[in-house]
MARTIMI-676793 format. One record per residue (C-alpha): residue in one letter; y, z, x; residue number from 1. Coordinates in steps of 0.05 Angstrom, whole numbers, plus 32768, in hexadecimal, padded with zeros to 4 digits. Layout:
A	Y	Z	X	NUM
...
END
This chain:
M	7EB2	80E5	76BE	1
V	7E6B	80E6	76D9	2
K	7E77	80A2	76F8	3
K	7EB6	80BC	771C	4
N	7E91	80F7	773A	5
K	7E58	80CA	7750	6
M	7E89	809A	7771	7
K	7EAA	80D4	7796	8
K	7E67	80EA	77B1	9
I	7E56	80A5	77CA	10
V	7E99	809D	77EE	11
Y	7E92	80E2	780C	12
G	7E4D	80D3	7825	13
L	7E62	8092	7845	14
S	7E9B	80B5	7869	15
V	7E6C	80E9	7886	16
V	7E3D	80B3	789F	17
V	7E77	808D	78C2	18
L	7E90	80CC	78E3	19
L	7E4B	80DF	78FC	20
T	7E41	809A	7917	21
L	7E83	809A	793D	22
S	7E76	80DF	7957	23
G	7E33	80C9	7972	24
C	7E54	8090	7998	25
W	7E87	80BD	79BA	26
S	7E52	80ED	79D1	27
Q	7E29	80B5	79F0	28
D	7E66	809D	7A1B	29
E	7E76	80E3	7A32	30
V	7E31	80F3	7A4E	31
Q	7E26	80AF	7A70	32
E	7E10	80BD	7AB9	33
K	7E2B	8099	7AFA	34
Q	7DFD	8069	7B1C	35
N	7DE1	8078	7B62	36
F	7E01	8055	7B9E	37
Y	7DCF	8058	7BD7	38
I	7DE9	805F	7C1E	39
Q	7DCA	8065	7C63	40
T	7DE4	8099	7C94	41
K	7DDA	80AE	7CDB	42
G	7DF5	80E8	7D04	43
V	7E22	80D7	7D3F	44
S	7DEC	80F2	7D6E	45
G	7DBC	80C0	7D51	46
F	7DE2	8084	7D6E	47
T	7DC5	8071	7DB1	48
N	7DF1	805F	7DEC	49
Q	7DC1	8026	7DFB	50
I	7DD7	7FDE	7DF2	51
I	7DB7	7F9C	7E00	52
V	7DCC	7F69	7E34	53
E	7DB7	7F27	7E14	54
K	7DB3	7EE8	7E3F	55
S	7D93	7EA4	7E3D	56
A	7D77	7E80	7E7A	57
T	7D5F	7E3A	7E87	58
L	7D1C	7E3B	7EAB	59
D	7D09	7E0A	7EE1	60
S	7CCB	7DE1	7ED6	61
D	7CB7	7DF3	7F1D	62
Q	7CBA	7E3C	7F33	63
N	7CBD	7E29	7F7D	64
I	7CFE	7E3E	7F9E	65
M	7D20	7E0A	7FC9	66
V	7D46	7E29	8004	67
T	7D7E	7DFF	8021	68
S	7DAA	7E06	805E	69
Q	7DED	7E2A	8054	70
A	7E08	7E16	8099	71
H	7E0D	7DDB	80C9	72
G	7DDF	7DDE	8105	73
R	7DA2	7DC4	8129	74
V	7D5C	7DE0	811B	75
G	7D4A	7E0C	8156	76
E	7D0B	7E2F	813C	77
V	7CDC	7E29	8100	78
L	7CB7	7E6B	8100	79
V	7C83	7E5E	80C8	80
K	7C54	7E28	80B0	81
D	7C45	7E08	806D	82
W	7C20	7E37	803C	83
E	7C2D	7E74	8067	84
V	7C37	7EB6	8042	85
V	7C7B	7ED6	8052	86
K	7CA2	7F14	8041	87
E	7CE6	7F19	8021	88
W	7D1E	7F10	8056	89
Q	7CED	7EF7	808A	90
V	7D0D	7EC6	80BA	91
I	7CF4	7E7F	80AC	92
V	7D24	7E50	80D2	93
K	7D57	7E5B	8109	94
L	7D8F	7E28	8114	95
K	7DB2	7E1C	8157	96
D	7DFD	7E26	8156	97
D	7E0E	7DE4	8178	98
V	7E2D	7DBE	813E	99
A	7E62	7DE9	811B	100
N	7E6A	7E1F	8151	101
Y	7E68	7E5A	8122	102
G	7E5F	7E8A	815D	103
L	7EA1	7E72	817B	104
A	7EC2	7E7D	8138	105
V	7EA7	7EC5	8138	106
Q	7EC4	7ED1	817D	107
R	7F07	7EB4	8169	108
A	7F09	7EDD	812A	109
Q	7EF7	7F1C	8152	110
T	7F2F	7F0D	8183	111
A	7F60	7F02	814A	112
L	7F4A	7F44	812A	113
N	7F52	7F6A	816B	114
S	7F96	7F4A	8176	115
A	7FAC	7F5D	8130	116
R	7F96	7FA5	8139	117
L	7FB8	7FAA	817D	118
Q	7FF7	7F8B	8161	119
Y	7FF6	7FBF	8129	120
K	7FEC	7FF8	815B	121
N	8025	7FE1	8189	122
A	8053	7FD3	814F	123
K	8045	8017	8131	124
I	8057	8039	8173	125
A	8096	800F	817C	126
L	80AC	8017	8134	127
W	809E	8061	8135	128
K	80C7	8068	8174	129
G	80FE	803F	8155	130
V	8100	806E	8119	131
A	80FF	80AB	8147	132
D	8136	808E	8173	133
S	815F	807D	8135	134
Q	8158	80C5	811E	135
L	816C	80DD	8163	136
N	81A8	80AE	8161	137
I	81BF	80D1	8121	138
E	81BE	8113	8146	139
R	81E4	80F4	8180	140
S	8218	80D6	8151	141
K	8220	811A	812E	142
N	8229	813B	8172	143
T	825D	8106	8184	144
L	8281	8116	8143	145
I	8280	8160	8154	146
S	8298	8151	819B	147
A	82D0	8124	8180	148
T	82E4	815A	814F	149
N	82E3	8191	8183	150
A	8307	8167	81B7	151
G	833B	8153	8184	152
Q	8347	819A	816F	153
E	834C	81B0	81B8	154
A	837D	8177	81C6	155
L	83A7	8189	8189	156
K	83A6	81D1	819E	157
N	83BD	81C0	81E4	158
A	83F2	8190	81CA	159
K	840B	81C5	819A	160
Q	840D	81F8	81D2	161
T	8432	81C5	81FC	162
M	8464	81BA	81C4	163
N	846E	8205	81B9	164
S	8474	8216	8203	165
A	8498	81DD	8223	166
G	84BE	820D	8250	167
T	8480	8223	8275	168
K	8460	81DF	8272	169
L	844A	81D6	82BA	170
N	8425	8218	82BE	171
I	8402	820B	827C	172
L	83EE	81C5	8292	173
K	83D1	81E1	82D3	174
Q	83A9	8213	82AB	175
Q	838E	81DB	8280	176
F	8376	81B3	82BD	177
D	8335	81DB	82C2	178
G	8323	81C4	827B	179
E	8331	817C	828D	180
K	8303	8182	82C9	181
T	82CC	819F	829D	182
K	82D4	8166	826B	183
V	82CC	812F	829E	184
L	828F	8152	82BD	185
N	826F	8156	8278	186
V	8279	810C	826F	187
F	825A	80FF	82B4	188
Q	821E	812C	82A5	189
T	8210	810A	8261	190
V	8214	80C3	827E	191
I	81EB	80D3	82BC	192
E	81B2	80F5	8295	193
F	81AF	80BC	8262	194
S	81B1	8084	8296	195
D	8182	80A4	82C8	196
K	8149	80A3	8295	197
L	8152	8058	8290	198
L	815F	8049	82DA	199
G	8134	807F	82FB	200
V	8163	808A	8337	201
T	815C	80D5	8343	202
P	811A	80F6	8356	203
T	811A	8119	8313	204
N	8114	80D8	82EC	205
E	80F8	80AA	8321	206
H	80B5	80A7	82FD	207
Y	80CE	80B3	82B6	208
S	80B8	807C	8286	209
D	80BE	806C	823C	210
G	808F	8032	8247	211
F	80C4	7FFC	824C	212
Q	80ED	800C	828C	213
Y	80CC	7FD2	82B1	214
L	80EA	7FA2	827E	215
L	8132	7FBA	828B	216
S	815C	7F82	82AC	217
A	811C	7F5A	82B6	218
K	8143	7F19	82AA	219
N	8172	7F2A	82E5	220
P	8159	7F63	8311	221
N	8199	7F60	833C	222
V	81C1	7F7C	8301	223
K	8196	7FBB	8301	224
I	819C	7FC3	834D	225
Q	81E8	7FBF	8349	226
V	81EB	7FF1	8310	227
K	81BE	8021	8337	228
D	81F1	801E	8370	229
K	8229	802F	833F	230
F	81FE	8069	8325	231
R	81FB	8086	836C	232
V	8247	807F	8371	233
L	824D	80A7	8330	234
M	8220	80DE	834B	235
S	824A	80E2	838B	236
L	828A	80E3	8362	237
Q	826C	811B	8336	238
T	8262	8146	8374	239
T	82AA	8139	8389	240
L	82C5	814D	8345	241
Q	829C	818D	8345	242
N	82BF	81A2	8386	243
I	8306	8198	836C	244
K	8331	81D8	836D	245
T	834E	81ED	832A	246
V	8377	822A	833E	247
N	83B1	8234	836F	248
I	83BC	81EA	8376	249
S	83FD	81C9	8389	250
N	8420	8194	8360	251
Q	840A	815D	8390	252
E	83C1	8175	838D	253
L	83C5	8175	8341	254
L	83DF	812D	8340	255
G	83A9	8118	8371	256
N	8372	8139	8349	257
L	838B	8118	8309	258
K	8386	80D3	832A	259
M	833F	80E4	8341	260
I	8329	80F8	82FB	261
Q	834A	80BA	82DD	262
N	8324	8090	830F	263
A	82E4	80B6	82FD	264
Y	82EB	80A4	82B4	265
N	82F7	805B	82C6	266
Q	82B9	805C	82F3	267
V	828F	8075	82B8	268
D	82AA	803E	828C	269
T	8299	8009	82C1	270
F	8253	8026	82CA	271
L	8245	8026	827F	272
L	825A	7FDC	827C	273
G	8226	7FD0	82B3	274
M	81F1	7FF5	8289	275
I	8200	7FC6	824F	276
D	81F5	7F8B	827F	277
V	81B1	7FAA	8293	278
M	819C	7FAD	824A	279
N	81B3	7F66	823B	280
A	818A	7F4E	8277	281
S	814B	7F72	825E	282
V	810E	7F4F	8242	283
D	80FD	7F61	81FA	284
G	80B5	7F6A	81E7	285
A	8085	7F97	81C2	286
R	8098	7FD4	81EC	287
L	80E2	7FC2	81EE	288
P	80F3	7F9C	81AE	289
M	8138	7F7F	81A4	290
V	8148	7FB6	8171	291
K	813B	7FEA	81A9	292
I	8168	7FC4	81DA	293
Q	81A0	7FC3	81A6	294
E	8196	800C	8198	295
I	819D	801F	81E2	296
I	81DB	7FF3	81E7	297
G	81F6	8018	81AA	298
N	81EC	805B	81CD	299
I	820E	8041	820C	300
N	8249	802A	81E2	301
K	824D	806F	81C2	302
Q	8250	808F	8207	303
K	8284	805B	821B	304
Q	82AC	806C	81DD	305
L	82A7	80B7	81EC	306
N	82BD	80AA	8234	307
Q	82F9	8082	821D	308
Q	830C	80B8	81EB	309
S	8308	80ED	8222	310
L	8331	80BF	8250	311
W	8365	80B7	821A	312
Y	836D	8102	8212	313
F	836E	8109	825E	314
N	83A5	80D5	8264	315
Q	83CE	80FC	8232	316
Y	83C6	8139	825D	317
K	83D4	8112	829D	318
A	8413	80F3	827F	319
Q	842D	8139	826C	320
V	8421	8152	82B4	321
E	8444	8115	82D2	322
W	847E	811D	82A2	323
V	8489	8166	82B4	324
L	8485	8156	82FF	325
S	84B2	8118	82FA	326
D	84FD	8118	8301	327
S	8516	8135	82BF	328
S	855F	8127	82D2	329
N	8559	80E0	82B6	330
P	8583	80E2	8276	331
G	855B	80AA	8258	332
K	851D	80D5	8253	333
N	8509	8100	8218	334
T	850C	814B	8220	335
L	84CB	8171	822B	336
E	84CD	818A	81E3	337
E	84D5	8144	81C7	338
S	849D	8129	81F3	339
A	8471	8163	81DF	340
K	847C	8153	8195	341
I	846E	8109	81A0	342
G	842E	811C	81C7	343
Y	8417	814A	818F	344
E	8420	8115	8159	345
T	83FE	80E0	8184	346
T	83C4	810F	8192	347
K	83BE	811F	8148	348
I	83B9	80D5	8135	349
K	8387	80C6	816D	350
T	835D	8102	815A	351
Q	8359	80EC	8111	352
K	8344	80A6	8127	353
N	830F	80C1	8156	354
I	82F1	80EE	811F	355
F	82F3	80B4	80EE	356
D	82CF	8086	811F	357
A	829B	80BC	812D	358
N	828E	80C5	80E2	359
I	8284	8079	80DC	360
A	8253	807C	8117	361
V	822B	80B3	80F3	362
K	8226	808A	80B3	363
N	8211	804C	80DA	364
A	81DC	8074	80FF	365
E	81C1	808E	80BC	366
K	81C0	8047	80A0	367
T	819B	802F	80DF	368
Y	8168	8066	80D6	369
T	815C	8053	808D	370
T	8154	800A	80A1	371
A	8124	801D	80D9	372
V	80F8	8044	80A8	373
E	80F8	800B	8075	374
T	80E9	7FD9	80AD	375
Q	80B0	8004	80C6	376
T	808F	8008	8082	377
A	8097	7FBD	8073	378
Q	807F	7FA5	80B8	379
L	8043	7FD5	80B9	380
Q	802F	7FBD	8073	381
L	8035	7F75	808B	382
L	800C	7F82	80C9	383
A	7FD8	7FA9	80A1	384
T	7FD1	7F6C	8074	385
S	7FC7	7F41	80B2	386
I	7F8F	7F70	80C8	387
R	7F6D	7F6B	8084	388
Q	7F71	7F1F	8087	389
A	7F55	7F1F	80CE	390
E	7F1C	7F4D	80B7	391
I	7F0B	7F1E	807E	392
A	7F0D	7EE2	80AD	393
Y	7EDF	7F07	80DE	394
Q	7EAE	7F1A	80A7	395
D	7EAE	7ED2	808D	396
A	7EA0	7EB8	80D4	397
Q	7E67	7EEA	80DC	398
T	7E4B	7ED5	8099	399
M	7E4B	7E8C	80AC	400
Y	7E2B	7E9C	80F0	401
G	7DF5	7EC5	80CC	402
K	7DE4	7E88	80A2	403
L	7DC6	7E67	80E0	404
T	7D8B	7E96	80D5	405
I	7D67	7E82	8094	406
K	7D3B	7EB7	8074	407
S	7D0B	7EB5	8039	408
P	7D2E	7ECC	7FF9	409
I	7CED	7EE9	7FDD	410
S	7CA7	7EFC	7FF1	411
G	7C79	7EC1	7FE3	412
V	7C56	7E84	7FFF	413
I	7C7A	7E4E	8026	414
G	7C71	7E0A	8005	415
N	7C8C	7DD4	8033	416
I	7CB5	7DD8	8073	417
M	7CE5	7D9E	806C	418
V	7D07	7D9E	80B1	419
D	7CF0	7D96	80F9	420
K	7D08	7DB7	8139	421
G	7D45	7D93	8156	422
Q	7D59	7D75	8113	423
E	7DA3	7D7B	8101	424
V	7DAF	7D98	80BC	425
R	7DED	7D9D	8090	426
M	7DFF	7DCC	8058	427
G	7DD0	7DBF	801E	428
T	7D98	7DA0	8047	429
P	7D54	7DB7	802A	430
L	7D2F	7DE2	805E	431
F	7CF1	7DFC	803A	432
S	7CD4	7E0F	7FF6	433
I	7CB3	7E50	7FE3	434
S	7C8E	7E6A	7FA6	435
N	7C89	7EB2	7F8F	436
E	7C41	7EC8	7F90	437
T	7C4B	7F08	7F68	438
E	7C83	7EFB	7F37	439
Q	7CB1	7EC7	7F1A	440
L	7CFD	7ECF	7F1C	441
I	7D2E	7EBB	7EE6	442
D	7D78	7EB4	7EF6	443
I	7DAB	7ECF	7EC4	444
Y	7DF6	7EDA	7ECB	445
V	7E1B	7F17	7EB1	446
S	7E63	7F2B	7EA9	447
A	7E85	7F60	7ED2	448
N	7E82	7F8F	7E97	449
E	7E37	7F85	7E8F	450
Y	7E2C	7F87	7EDB	451
K	7E44	7FCF	7EE2	452
Y	7E0C	7FE8	7EB3	453
L	7DD1	7FC2	7ED0	454
K	7DA2	7FE1	7F03	455
I	7D67	7FC8	7F2B	456
N	7D24	7FD0	7F05	457
D	7D46	7FD3	7EC0	458
V	7D12	7FBC	7E8D	459
A	7D1E	7F75	7E73	460
H	7CFE	7F53	7E36	461
I	7CF5	7F09	7E3D	462
T	7CEA	7EDE	7DFF	463
Y	7CCC	7E9A	7E10	464
D	7CA7	7E68	7DE6	465
K	7CA3	7E9B	7DAB	466
N	7C83	7ECF	7DD8	467
T	7CA3	7F0E	7DF6	468
Y	7C95	7F25	7E3C	469
T	7CAB	7F63	7E63	470
G	7CCD	7F5C	7EA6	471
A	7D00	7F82	7ED0	472
V	7D42	7F77	7EF4	473
H	7D2F	7F60	7F3A	474
S	7D72	7F59	7F5D	475
I	7DBD	7F5B	7F4D	476
S	7DF1	7F35	7F75	477
S	7E2A	7F61	7F8E	478
V	7E5B	7F26	7F91	479
A	7E76	7F02	7F54	480
S	7E79	7EB6	7F51	481
R	7EBA	7E90	7F4A	482
N	7EB5	7E96	7EFE	483
G	7EAE	7EE1	7F03	484
L	7E63	7EE6	7EF3	485
Y	7E2D	7F0C	7F19	486
K	7DE8	7EEE	7F25	487
V	7DAD	7F19	7F0F	488
K	7D64	7F08	7F1C	489
V	7D31	7F1F	7EE9	490
A	7CE9	7F23	7F00	491
V	7CAB	7F12	7ED6	492
K	7C62	7F18	7EEC	493
S	7C46	7ED9	7F09	494
D	7C0F	7ED4	7ED5	495
V	7C44	7EC5	7EA1	496
K	7C52	7E7B	7EA7	497
L	7C9B	7E6B	7E97	498
L	7CA4	7E22	7EA5	499
G	7CDF	7DFD	7E88	500
G	7D07	7E0B	7E49	501
V	7D34	7E45	7E37	502
A	7D23	7E8F	7E38	503
N	7D4A	7EC7	7E17	504
I	7D50	7F07	7E40	505
N	7D62	7F4A	7E22	506
I	7D70	7F85	7E50	507
P	7D7B	7FC9	7E30	508
V	7DAF	7FF1	7E58	509
K	7DCE	8035	7E50	510
V	7E1A	8037	7E4B	511
D	7E4E	806D	7E4B	512
G	7E6E	8087	7E0A	513
L	7E5D	807F	7DC1	514
R	7E4F	8039	7DA7	515
L	7E4F	8028	7D5D	516
P	7E3B	7FE7	7D39	517
I	7E7C	7FC1	7D2F	518
N	7E6C	7FB6	7CE5	519
M	7E73	8001	7CDA	520
V	7EBC	8000	7CF2	521
T	7EF8	7FEC	7CC8	522
I	7F2F	7FD4	7CF8	523
V	7F76	7FE7	7CE4	524
G	7F9E	7FD7	7D23	525
E	7F9A	7FC8	7D6D	526
N	7F61	7FF1	7D88	527
R	7F61	801D	7D4A	528
G	7F34	8023	7D0D	529
Y	7F0A	8053	7CE4	530
V	7EC2	805F	7CCF	531
W	7EA6	807F	7C8F	532
G	7E81	80C1	7C92	533
Y	7E59	80E9	7C60	534
D	7E6E	8131	7C59	535
N	7E5C	8160	7C1F	536
K	7E46	8125	7BF5	537
K	7E8A	8104	7BFD	538
L	7EA6	80CA	7C25	539
T	7ECF	80DF	7C62	540
K	7EF9	80B0	7C8C	541
Y	7EF9	80BB	7CD8	542
G	7F2E	8098	7D04	543
V	7F13	8079	7D44	544
E	7F31	805B	7D83	545
L	7F0E	801B	7D97	546
G	7EFB	8005	7DDD	547
E	7ED3	7FC9	7DF7	548
I	7EA8	7FA0	7DC8	549
W	7E62	7F8E	7DE0	550
G	7E39	7F62	7DB3	551
D	7E36	7F83	7D6E	552
N	7E4E	7FC7	7D89	553
V	7E92	7FE4	7D97	554
K	7EA2	801F	7DC5	555
I	7EC1	805C	7DA4	556
L	7EF3	807D	7DD2	557
N	7F03	80BD	7DAC	558
T	7ECF	80F4	7DA2	559
L	7EA3	80F7	7D64	560
T	7E72	8132	7D63	561
G	7E45	814A	7D2B	562
Q	7E5F	8119	7CF7	563
V	7E2F	80F3	7CC8	564
L	7E44	80AA	7CC4	565
I	7E34	8077	7C8F	566
T	7E12	803B	7CAC	567
S	7E0B	8010	7C6D	568
D	7E40	7FE7	7C48	569
I	7E69	800F	7C15	570
E	7E9C	7FDA	7C05	571
N	7E87	7FD8	7BBB	572
F	7E84	8023	7BB2	573
D	7EAF	803E	7B78	574
E	7EAE	8089	7B6F	575
N	7EBD	8081	7B23	576
Q	7E7C	805A	7B19	577
Y	7E4E	8072	7B50	578
Q	7E35	80AF	7B72	579
L	7E20	80AF	7BBC	580
V	7DD6	80B7	7BCA	581
V	7DBA	80B7	7C11	582
K	7D81	8086	7C16	583
K	7D43	80A7	7C33	584
END
């Protein structure tokens, strides 16, 4: 019994020990602390907008500069001697222009430029006038349409009155004669005013000029002389028509007047044909281009068409008068009522055709105007291009002529003059050598992107033969080479001897916008990425838009202000194992 109790106590004791042991293990796991993960941070404002232009340059073993001829010519003057001290851009050698004739090329280029500018000016005036005349032609065509419409309506009205009042036909026709007289006089006035501005017959328009009258009928002056005579006949006939009586006239007087008016219309038609001959015999040129000649002929044809329309309506009226006055006893003839109906229907068809033709003329005039505007734009652009090409050629010719005068590229000491007066030289012929007495120059070549940030006197750090020297940007070429690079000269004091080998040049420059080290940015797409920030002891992801990459830096296009960014690598960070700690 005692043994059993003792055994129970032993088992109970062992159980307590095991439980305490396990409990101790669990407590140790629960209180285990996270390890520190050290990071480096920097505020956005702490990133400088300064980057480094890094270049390498091969140094000449001799710092003397050899100046060669850039033109063909004959040495006219040598203005310095060996070992003479000269200033930058001082004239050293002058070449005579008796080999390649650069001066003549300048004159020819100047003449070509002046010609191109004059051609542009004349074309602009002619084209502008063509557009203006086309626009005026639209108005004329619209007026012709209105005239055709009104004349047709009047003719239909008269034909309808004739049809409705055949019994009093003769009296009505006599009353209408005054209107026929007015119509033919209107035609005369329109033709005379239009033609006189071209021919200059009357004192009113004797000295009138659009700048091209002297070119009219220049191929055959006799044509113009004959047409002027016809013009004077028209003016005389106009006076005769104005004096015709329209009231209290006998039947015979009416018939005689009708023949006179018919002849007047025919005279106008013959005269307008002569005006077309004048235009066809004209000489086209800058002031009277072929398109202007065709336009004037088109206007003459429109007046001819209007004259023929008026003549047609007049003939209808004349036929009605002759019918009424003729012997109506002939049984083969239609009655007055039937004739009036036929005349009305004929007039209706002719009126519809005239209005249709006038509408077509308006549309054609509008199309001509549109074409004239398009032609004006295209030709002026082409001529402007010709001017730009002529300007470039002129500048090139001046540049080549200027190369006959050779100047010192730097201030320094002349080494050797290698040419004599009277000697013919070609491009590339050595002329003289010069050494810089105050500083040495190193040539580097930069891209267009780097070029826009560089400025004269920017500080440059030159590493050569394990030593670093301070220099400055001396000059920057404004013209890129064929491979798109710009030449930059970096100056170093003359007491620094850089002879042969390779030098590394670093030029700190300020750029626009925020630049971040590219290893801070995680790229997720085209021109997109993100950076890590540190905010309230937590990681924060900031999306960024990416611009140009320069060396180890990338331009950030969107705005970041006030953020604290992580600059160190956090690829291995696990928030379950580590806690972030900013490294001091």
